[in-house]
A tleap script that builds the chain and sets N, CA, C and O, in Angstrom:
source leaprc.protein.ff14SB
mol = sequence {
  NMET VAL GLY THR GLU ALA VAL VAL GLY VAL
  ILE ALA SER VAL THR ARG PRO PHE CYS GLY
  GLY CYS ASP ARG VAL ARG LEU THR ALA ASP
  GLY GLN LEU ARG ASN CYS LEU PHE ALA THR
  GLU GLU SER ASP LEU ARG ALA LEU LEU ARG
  GLY GLY ALA ASP ASP ALA ALA ILE GLU ALA
  ALA TRP ARG ALA SER VAL ALA GLY LYS GLY
  ARG GLY HIE ASP ILE ASN SER ALA ALA PHE
  ARG ARG PRO GLU ARG PRO MET SER ALA ILE
  GLY CGLY
}
set mol.1.N position { -51.459 -69.786 48.766 }
set mol.1.CA position { -50.629 -69.603 47.613 }
set mol.1.C position { -51.470 -69.839 46.369 }
set mol.1.O position { -52.197 -70.829 46.284 }
set mol.2.N position { -51.374 -68.968 45.442 }
set mol.2.CA position { -52.167 -69.048 44.225 }
set mol.2.C position { -51.653 -70.176 43.339 }
set mol.2.O position { -50.449 -70.307 43.118 }
set mol.3.N position { -52.569 -70.980 42.841 }
set mol.3.CA position { -52.208 -72.037 41.911 }
set mol.3.C position { -51.758 -73.341 42.554 }
set mol.3.O position { -51.416 -74.286 41.843 }
set mol.4.N position { -51.750 -73.414 43.873 }
set mol.4.CA position { -51.363 -74.644 44.556 }
set mol.4.C position { -52.333 -74.911 45.694 }
set mol.4.O position { -53.193 -74.091 46.016 }
set mol.5.N position { -52.171 -76.064 46.281 }
set mol.5.CA position { -52.972 -76.379 47.459 }
set mol.5.C position { -52.141 -76.254 48.717 }
set mol.5.O position { -52.551 -76.699 49.789 }
set mol.6.N position { -50.964 -75.643 48.585 }
set mol.6.CA position { -50.061 -75.485 49.726 }
set mol.6.C position { -50.645 -74.512 50.741 }
set mol.6.O position { -51.314 -73.540 50.391 }
set mol.7.N position { -50.374 -74.801 52.002 }
set mol.7.CA position { -50.810 -73.944 53.096 }
set mol.7.C position { -49.589 -73.608 53.939 }
set mol.7.O position { -48.797 -74.487 54.276 }
set mol.8.N position { -49.446 -72.360 54.271 }
set mol.8.CA position { -48.346 -71.916 55.118 }
set mol.8.C position { -48.949 -71.392 56.414 }
set mol.8.O position { -49.885 -70.593 56.394 }
set mol.9.N position { -48.415 -71.842 57.526 }
set mol.9.CA position { -48.913 -71.390 58.821 }
set mol.9.C position { -47.822 -70.723 59.616 }
set mol.9.O position { -46.643 -71.045 59.468 }
set mol.10.N position { -48.215 -69.796 60.457 }
set mol.10.CA position { -47.277 -69.104 61.337 }
set mol.10.C position { -47.690 -69.399 62.769 }
set mol.10.O position { -48.854 -69.233 63.132 }
set mol.11.N position { -46.739 -69.836 63.579 }
set mol.11.CA position { -47.012 -70.078 64.986 }
set mol.11.C position { -46.643 -68.801 65.733 }
set mol.11.O position { -45.466 -68.536 65.976 }
set mol.12.N position { -47.631 -68.029 66.088 }
set mol.12.CA position { -47.400 -66.719 66.701 }
set mol.12.C position { -47.604 -66.774 68.208 }
set mol.12.O position { -48.416 -66.027 68.753 }
set mol.13.N position { -46.873 -67.650 68.881 }
set mol.13.CA position { -47.094 -67.860 70.315 }
set mol.13.C position { -46.641 -66.685 71.167 }
set mol.13.O position { -47.074 -66.561 72.313 }
set mol.14.N position { -45.787 -65.827 70.642 }
set mol.14.CA position { -45.332 -64.683 71.425 }
set mol.14.C position { -46.325 -63.546 71.315 }
set mol.14.O position { -46.671 -62.926 72.321 }
set mol.15.N position { -46.789 -63.264 70.109 }
set mol.15.CA position { -47.725 -62.158 69.922 }
set mol.15.C position { -49.158 -62.545 70.249 }
set mol.15.O position { -49.952 -61.695 70.654 }
set mol.16.N position { -49.499 -63.818 70.079 }
set mol.16.CA position { -50.841 -64.313 70.426 }
set mol.16.C position { -50.678 -65.630 71.173 }
set mol.16.O position { -50.852 -66.698 70.585 }
set mol.17.N position { -50.346 -65.570 72.456 }
set mol.17.CA position { -50.049 -66.790 73.216 }
set mol.17.C position { -51.189 -67.807 73.198 }
set mol.17.O position { -52.362 -67.458 73.327 }
set mol.18.N position { -50.814 -69.054 73.038 }
set mol.18.CA position { -51.780 -70.151 73.106 }
set mol.18.C position { -51.281 -71.238 74.046 }
set mol.18.O position { -51.756 -72.373 73.999 }
set mol.19.N position { -50.328 -70.893 74.895 }
set mol.19.CA position { -49.647 -71.875 75.740 }
set mol.19.C position { -50.594 -72.745 76.565 }
set mol.19.O position { -50.360 -73.945 76.707 }
set mol.20.N position { -51.644 -72.164 77.101 }
set mol.20.CA position { -52.550 -72.912 77.962 }
set mol.20.C position { -53.147 -74.134 77.298 }
set mol.20.O position { -53.460 -75.112 77.978 }
set mol.21.N position { -53.314 -74.101 75.975 }
set mol.21.CA position { -53.888 -75.233 75.264 }
set mol.21.C position { -52.911 -75.925 74.334 }
set mol.21.O position { -53.309 -76.760 73.521 }
set mol.22.N position { -51.640 -75.587 74.447 }
set mol.22.CA position { -50.641 -76.143 73.534 }
set mol.22.C position { -50.368 -77.611 73.837 }
set mol.22.O position { -50.185 -77.997 74.991 }
set mol.23.N position { -50.343 -78.420 72.787 }
set mol.23.CA position { -50.027 -79.839 72.948 }
set mol.23.C position { -48.823 -80.221 72.084 }
set mol.23.O position { -48.652 -81.386 71.724 }
set mol.24.N position { -48.002 -79.239 71.760 }
set mol.24.CA position { -46.853 -79.477 70.887 }
set mol.24.C position { -45.601 -79.778 71.682 }
set mol.24.O position { -45.387 -79.241 72.768 }
set mol.25.N position { -44.779 -80.646 71.120 }
set mol.25.CA position { -43.457 -80.939 71.654 }
set mol.25.C position { -42.497 -80.914 70.474 }
set mol.25.O position { -42.928 -80.919 69.321 }
set mol.26.N position { -41.207 -80.889 70.755 }
set mol.26.CA position { -40.198 -80.872 69.698 }
set mol.26.C position { -39.166 -81.946 69.991 }
set mol.26.O position { -38.592 -81.979 71.079 }
set mol.27.N position { -38.928 -82.821 69.029 }
set mol.27.CA position { -37.843 -83.779 69.108 }
set mol.27.C position { -36.690 -83.160 68.333 }
set mol.27.O position { -36.780 -82.977 67.119 }
set mol.28.N position { -35.608 -82.837 69.032 }
set mol.28.CA position { -34.494 -82.124 68.404 }
set mol.28.C position { -33.700 -83.045 67.485 }
set mol.28.O position { -33.861 -84.265 67.512 }
set mol.29.N position { -32.851 -82.444 66.680 }
set mol.29.CA position { -32.035 -83.205 65.735 }
set mol.29.C position { -31.085 -84.169 66.432 }
set mol.29.O position { -30.631 -85.140 65.827 }
set mol.30.N position { -30.779 -83.906 67.710 }
set mol.30.CA position { -29.862 -84.784 68.444 }
set mol.30.C position { -30.571 -85.654 69.484 }
set mol.30.O position { -29.942 -86.141 70.423 }
set mol.31.N position { -31.870 -85.846 69.315 }
set mol.31.CA position { -32.595 -86.814 70.133 }
set mol.31.C position { -33.085 -86.341 71.485 }
set mol.31.O position { -33.399 -87.161 72.349 }
set mol.32.N position { -33.158 -85.038 71.686 }
set mol.32.CA position { -33.675 -84.487 72.938 }
set mol.32.C position { -35.138 -84.096 72.737 }
set mol.32.O position { -35.505 -83.576 71.683 }
set mol.33.N position { -35.958 -84.340 73.730 }
set mol.33.CA position { -37.365 -83.970 73.654 }
set mol.33.C position { -37.568 -82.689 74.451 }
set mol.33.O position { -37.218 -82.622 75.629 }
set mol.34.N position { -38.130 -81.681 73.811 }
set mol.34.CA position { -38.474 -80.423 74.474 }
set mol.34.C position { -39.979 -80.299 74.507 }
set mol.34.O position { -40.647 -80.489 73.490 }
set mol.35.N position { -40.514 -79.981 75.670 }
set mol.35.CA position { -41.969 -79.848 75.771 }
set mol.35.C position { -42.431 -78.428 75.457 }
set mol.35.O position { -43.627 -78.141 75.516 }
set mol.36.N position { -41.497 -77.538 75.124 }
set mol.36.CA position { -41.799 -76.172 74.686 }
set mol.36.C position { -40.554 -75.657 73.963 }
set mol.36.O position { -39.434 -75.998 74.344 }
set mol.37.N position { -40.735 -74.852 72.937 }
set mol.37.CA position { -39.562 -74.300 72.249 }
set mol.37.C position { -38.721 -73.453 73.181 }
set mol.37.O position { -37.519 -73.298 72.963 }
set mol.38.N position { -39.335 -72.904 74.220 }
set mol.38.CA position { -38.610 -72.072 75.177 }
set mol.38.C position { -38.195 -72.842 76.428 }
set mol.38.O position { -37.731 -72.240 77.396 }
set mol.39.N position { -38.356 -74.162 76.419 }
set mol.39.CA position { -37.990 -74.980 77.580 }
set mol.39.C position { -36.498 -74.857 77.871 }
set mol.39.O position { -35.675 -74.789 76.958 }
set mol.40.N position { -36.171 -74.831 79.139 }
set mol.40.CA position { -34.762 -74.778 79.542 }
set mol.40.C position { -34.228 -76.164 79.883 }
set mol.40.O position { -33.035 -76.323 80.140 }
set mol.41.N position { -35.096 -77.158 79.888 }
set mol.41.CA position { -34.693 -78.544 80.136 }
set mol.41.C position { -35.156 -79.415 78.979 }
set mol.41.O position { -36.168 -79.132 78.338 }
set mol.42.N position { -34.410 -80.467 78.722 }
set mol.42.CA position { -34.737 -81.409 77.665 }
set mol.42.C position { -34.668 -82.828 78.229 }
set mol.42.O position { -33.935 -83.090 79.183 }
set mol.43.N position { -35.436 -83.737 77.632 }
set mol.43.CA position { -35.406 -85.147 78.022 }
set mol.43.C position { -34.603 -85.903 76.968 }
set mol.43.O position { -34.864 -85.778 75.772 }
set mol.44.N position { -33.633 -86.681 77.416 }
set mol.44.CA position { -32.710 -87.357 76.507 }
set mol.44.C position { -33.284 -88.687 76.027 }
set mol.44.O position { -33.122 -89.716 76.684 }
set mol.45.N position { -33.951 -88.656 74.884 }
set mol.45.CA position { -34.490 -89.890 74.313 }
set mol.45.C position { -33.412 -90.661 73.553 }
set mol.45.O position { -33.486 -91.885 73.454 }
set mol.46.N position { -32.425 -89.968 73.022 }
set mol.46.CA position { -31.350 -90.634 72.282 }
set mol.46.C position { -30.647 -91.664 73.164 }
set mol.46.O position { -30.395 -92.790 72.734 }
set mol.47.N position { -30.333 -91.273 74.395 }
set mol.47.CA position { -29.648 -92.201 75.300 }
set mol.47.C position { -30.500 -93.442 75.554 }
set mol.47.O position { -29.983 -94.558 75.617 }
set mol.48.N position { -31.805 -93.240 75.699 }
set mol.48.CA position { -32.697 -94.385 75.907 }
set mol.48.C position { -32.692 -95.296 74.681 }
set mol.48.O position { -32.571 -96.515 74.806 }
set mol.49.N position { -32.823 -94.702 73.503 }
set mol.49.CA position { -32.868 -95.486 72.276 }
set mol.49.C position { -31.562 -96.238 72.038 }
set mol.49.O position { -31.573 -97.421 71.699 }
set mol.50.N position { -30.451 -95.553 72.217 }
set mol.50.CA position { -29.149 -96.196 71.988 }
set mol.50.C position { -28.809 -97.190 73.086 }
set mol.50.O position { -28.014 -98.107 72.880 }
set mol.51.N position { -29.413 -97.005 74.254 }
set mol.51.CA position { -29.156 -97.922 75.355 }
set mol.51.C position { -30.051 -99.149 75.337 }
set mol.51.O position { -29.973 -99.990 76.232 }
set mol.52.N position { -30.903 -99.255 74.318 }
set mol.52.CA position { -31.751 -100.434 74.185 }
set mol.52.C position { -33.015 -100.407 75.027 }
set mol.52.O position { -33.603 -101.455 75.292 }
set mol.53.N position { -33.438 -99.233 75.447 }
set mol.53.CA position { -34.663 -99.126 76.252 }
set mol.53.C position { -35.849 -99.690 75.486 }
set mol.53.O position { -35.924 -99.579 74.262 }
set mol.54.N position { -36.760 -100.288 76.210 }
set mol.54.CA position { -37.950 -100.820 75.562 }
set mol.54.C position { -38.981 -99.711 75.353 }
set mol.54.O position { -38.815 -98.594 75.843 }
set mol.55.N position { -40.040 -100.034 74.625 }
set mol.55.CA position { -41.070 -99.048 74.299 }
set mol.55.C position { -41.686 -98.425 75.546 }
set mol.55.O position { -41.994 -97.233 75.556 }
set mol.56.N position { -41.867 -99.220 76.597 }
set mol.56.CA position { -42.481 -98.710 77.824 }
set mol.56.C position { -41.610 -97.632 78.469 }
set mol.56.O position { -42.130 -96.637 78.974 }
set mol.57.N position { -40.300 -97.821 78.457 }
set mol.57.CA position { -39.397 -96.830 79.047 }
set mol.57.C position { -39.382 -95.541 78.232 }
set mol.57.O position { -39.350 -94.444 78.789 }
set mol.58.N position { -39.406 -95.682 76.918 }
set mol.58.CA position { -39.432 -94.500 76.052 }
set mol.58.C position { -40.755 -93.760 76.217 }
set mol.58.O position { -40.779 -92.531 76.286 }
set mol.59.N position { -41.843 -94.502 76.280 }
set mol.59.CA position { -43.152 -93.878 76.501 }
set mol.59.C position { -43.194 -93.165 77.844 }
set mol.59.O position { -43.730 -92.062 77.942 }
set mol.60.N position { -42.639 -93.778 78.870 }
set mol.60.CA position { -42.633 -93.165 80.205 }
set mol.60.C position { -41.847 -91.855 80.193 }
set mol.60.O position { -42.273 -90.875 80.805 }
set mol.61.N position { -40.711 -91.827 79.507 }
set mol.61.CA position { -39.917 -90.596 79.425 }
set mol.61.C position { -40.680 -89.520 78.665 }
set mol.61.O position { -40.674 -88.353 79.056 }
set mol.62.N position { -41.336 -89.915 77.579 }
set mol.62.CA position { -42.124 -88.970 76.784 }
set mol.62.C position { -43.260 -88.399 77.639 }
set mol.62.O position { -43.469 -87.187 77.677 }
set mol.63.N position { -43.984 -89.280 78.319 }
set mol.63.CA position { -45.110 -88.832 79.148 }
set mol.63.C position { -44.640 -87.924 80.286 }
set mol.63.O position { -45.307 -86.941 80.608 }
set mol.64.N position { -43.510 -88.243 80.887 }
set mol.64.CA position { -42.981 -87.406 81.972 }
set mol.64.C position { -42.630 -86.016 81.463 }
set mol.64.O position { -42.876 -85.023 82.147 }
set mol.65.N position { -42.062 -85.940 80.279 }
set mol.65.CA position { -41.730 -84.639 79.700 }
set mol.65.C position { -42.993 -83.826 79.443 }
set mol.65.O position { -43.067 -82.650 79.800 }
set mol.66.N position { -43.973 -84.450 78.828 }
set mol.66.CA position { -45.225 -83.750 78.527 }
set mol.66.C position { -45.930 -83.332 79.816 }
set mol.66.O position { -46.505 -82.246 79.883 }
set mol.67.N position { -45.890 -84.188 80.837 }
set mol.67.CA position { -46.531 -83.858 82.119 }
set mol.67.C position { -45.850 -82.670 82.788 }
set mol.67.O position { -46.475 -81.963 83.578 }
set mol.68.N position { -44.580 -82.445 82.479 }
set mol.68.CA position { -43.854 -81.323 83.061 }
set mol.68.C position { -43.989 -80.026 82.289 }
set mol.68.O position { -43.339 -79.032 82.613 }
set mol.69.N position { -44.825 -80.034 81.278 }
set mol.69.CA position { -45.036 -78.845 80.449 }
set mol.69.C position { -45.637 -77.728 81.288 }
set mol.69.O position { -46.634 -77.923 81.985 }
set mol.70.N position { -45.018 -76.558 81.212 }
set mol.70.CA position { -45.503 -75.419 81.989 }
set mol.70.C position { -46.753 -74.795 81.402 }
set mol.70.O position { -47.172 -75.139 80.297 }
set mol.71.N position { -47.349 -73.869 82.156 }
set mol.71.CA position { -48.547 -73.170 81.685 }
set mol.71.C position { -48.220 -72.195 80.566 }
set mol.71.O position { -49.091 -71.829 79.777 }
set mol.72.N position { -46.980 -71.784 80.501 }
set mol.72.CA position { -46.572 -70.836 79.468 }
set mol.72.C position { -45.092 -70.580 79.555 }
set mol.72.O position { -44.430 -71.024 80.493 }
set mol.73.N position { -44.572 -69.870 78.587 }
set mol.73.CA position { -43.130 -69.625 78.551 }
set mol.73.C position { -42.721 -68.349 79.271 }
set mol.73.O position { -41.526 -68.116 79.453 }
set mol.74.N position { -43.665 -67.515 79.685 }
set mol.74.CA position { -43.388 -66.295 80.445 }
set mol.74.C position { -42.428 -65.346 79.735 }
set mol.74.O position { -41.670 -64.629 80.388 }
set mol.75.N position { -42.455 -65.337 78.409 }
set mol.75.CA position { -41.499 -64.529 77.666 }
set mol.75.C position { -41.604 -63.039 77.987 }
set mol.75.O position { -40.619 -62.311 77.859 }
set mol.76.N position { -42.761 -62.588 78.393 }
set mol.76.CA position { -42.946 -61.166 78.696 }
set mol.76.C position { -42.813 -60.845 80.182 }
set mol.76.O position { -43.219 -59.766 80.616 }
set mol.77.N position { -42.259 -61.752 80.957 }
set mol.77.CA position { -42.123 -61.499 82.393 }
set mol.77.C position { -40.648 -61.468 82.796 }
set mol.77.O position { -39.776 -61.918 82.053 }
set mol.78.N position { -40.395 -60.938 83.961 }
set mol.78.CA position { -39.025 -60.872 84.479 }
set mol.78.C position { -38.489 -62.271 84.801 }
set mol.78.O position { -37.275 -62.458 84.891 }
set mol.79.N position { -39.375 -63.251 84.975 }
set mol.79.CA position { -38.967 -64.615 85.311 }
set mol.79.C position { -38.468 -65.400 84.093 }
set mol.79.O position { -37.920 -66.491 84.247 }
set mol.80.N position { -38.652 -64.856 82.891 }
set mol.80.CA position { -38.279 -65.577 81.669 }
set mol.80.C position { -36.779 -65.826 81.599 }
set mol.80.O position { -35.971 -64.927 81.836 }
set mol.81.N position { -36.421 -67.072 81.267 }
set mol.81.CA position { -35.011 -67.439 81.038 }
set mol.81.C position { -34.920 -68.046 79.643 }
set mol.81.O position { -35.673 -68.956 79.297 }
set mol.82.N position { -34.000 -67.535 78.860 }
set mol.82.CA position { -33.797 -68.098 77.518 }
set mol.82.C position { -33.158 -69.484 77.633 }
set mol.82.O position { -32.289 -69.706 78.476 }
set mol.83.N position { -33.593 -70.404 76.783 }
set mol.83.CA position { -32.926 -71.707 76.779 }
set mol.83.C position { -31.488 -71.557 76.283 }
set mol.83.O position { -31.189 -70.662 75.492 }
set mol.84.N position { -30.608 -72.429 76.746 }
set mol.84.CA position { -29.209 -72.372 76.316 }
set mol.84.C position { -29.095 -72.596 74.810 }
set mol.84.O position { -28.247 -71.998 74.148 }
set mol.85.N position { -29.949 -73.453 74.279 }
set mol.85.CA position { -29.890 -73.741 72.843 }
set mol.85.C position { -31.105 -73.114 72.150 }
set mol.85.O position { -32.244 -73.489 72.431 }
set mol.86.N position { -30.860 -72.156 71.243 }
set mol.86.CA position { -31.982 -71.559 70.493 }
set mol.86.C position { -32.502 -72.533 69.444 }
set mol.86.O position { -31.908 -73.587 69.218 }
set mol.87.N position { -33.608 -72.177 68.808 }
set mol.87.CA position { -34.209 -73.049 67.802 }
set mol.87.C position { -33.216 -73.438 66.718 }
set mol.87.O position { -33.222 -74.582 66.264 }
set mol.88.N position { -32.377 -72.526 66.301 }
set mol.88.CA position { -31.423 -72.824 65.227 }
set mol.88.C position { -30.420 -73.907 65.623 }
set mol.88.O position { -29.793 -74.516 64.757 }
set mol.89.N position { -30.266 -74.150 66.917 }
set mol.89.CA position { -29.310 -75.153 67.390 }
set mol.89.C position { -29.960 -76.514 67.649 }
set mol.89.O position { -29.262 -77.482 67.950 }
set mol.90.N position { -31.282 -76.596 67.536 }
set mol.90.CA position { -31.963 -77.856 67.813 }
set mol.90.C position { -32.610 -78.453 66.571 }
set mol.90.O position { -33.309 -79.462 66.658 }
set mol.91.N position { -32.386 -77.846 65.438 }
set mol.91.CA position { -32.982 -78.358 64.207 }
set mol.91.C position { -34.304 -77.709 63.901 }
set mol.91.O position { -35.128 -78.292 63.196 }
set mol.92.N position { -34.533 -76.502 64.418 }
set mol.92.CA position { -35.810 -75.814 64.218 }
set mol.92.C position { -35.767 -74.771 63.157 }
set mol.92.O position { -36.778 -74.119 62.891 }
savepdb mol mol.pdb
quit
């Protein structure tokens, strides 16, 4: 942008997939952890936090979610399944 130091980035994972090296996760507005924007499963961190879970339990849930991250979202394959909640429904 001219006249500022602002930088705008576009995540083009569909047109230029980077899934194999992706280390991104999304914490939704309602406390669910998604290990991919196209994930069909979410990890419920809100329940842990509201239930008084200690840091170790929250870390374990986070690590388990990240460990379950797939190699890719398969958006261009017949195996692709859309998540029930689109980005607009998770605070994205």
